[in-house]
N, C-alpha and C positions, 0 to 999 in steps of 0.2 A: 849725278851721284847725290847722295844725303836728303831724298824726297823724305817728307812727311808720310806717315804711313796712310794719312786721309787726303793727301793731294790726289787730284783726277786727272785724267787727261785733258781736260775743259781747262782747268786750272794752269796747267804748262803751257796750252795754248795761249790763253790769255796774257800770261806773265811775259813769254816770247813777242808777242804783240805789242805788249805795254814797253816793255825793254828796247827794243828796235821800231823805232817810230816808222821806218821805213818799209818793214815786212809787212806783207799782206796775208791775208788768211788763205790764200789760194798757193802760197810759197811753202807751205807747212804741208807735206804729202799725207803724213801719218805720225802718230804718236803711239808708242805701246811703252806701258807698265807692268812689268814682267810681277807676278802674283803667285804665291804658293796656299793652300790650303790652311786656315787656323787648326793647330792641332786641337783634338777631342772637341771639335764642336758637332759633330755628327758622324755616325758612322759610314754614310752613303757619301762617298766622294764627290757624286755631281750634286749634294746639297750641302756640303761644307762651306764656311766663310771662307772667301778670300783675303790674304793679306798680300800688302805690298811688297817688295822685296826692296825697296828704298831706292830703288833707280829707275832710270825709264829712258826710250831713244827717242830721239825725233828725226824724221825723216824729210830733207828739204830738197827742193828744186835744184840747188847749184852746190859746188862745192866752196864758192866764195862767201856764199850765205850760210854756209855752216860753220865757216870760219869765222865770220861777224857774229854768229848766235854763241860761240865758243868763248871769242874775246869780251862780250858783253854780259852773258849770262854767268858766267863763270864768277864765283862770291857774291852775286846777286842773291839776295833772300826771297825765298818764296815759302808762304805757310811757316813761316817762322825758322825756317831751316837754311842755312848758307851753302850754296850750290857748290861742288867743286870735282875737280879730276874729270871734265867733260873730254872727250877726244873724237876725231874724226876717222870714221869707216869709210874708206871711199868704193865702195862695191857697188858699179853702176851696171 
């Protein structure tokens, strides 16, 4: 939560790998940053500019790794924004 609107998936992945020295790229299954159309950019929804909603989801290979990420990423700074309120959703 509290992502910079310019932060992308690769920025989050790089940040996680930097903060967790023991985490490998293959431990991250996926990263999603929800977006919404920027108002008044285009009459056609398919060509409108997408704006980050300011939060994202990281799917990892294990619950223990998710807990470690939460502990180390919470309150860290990514692209000038302090990360906060990270939670685990255990839906396997």
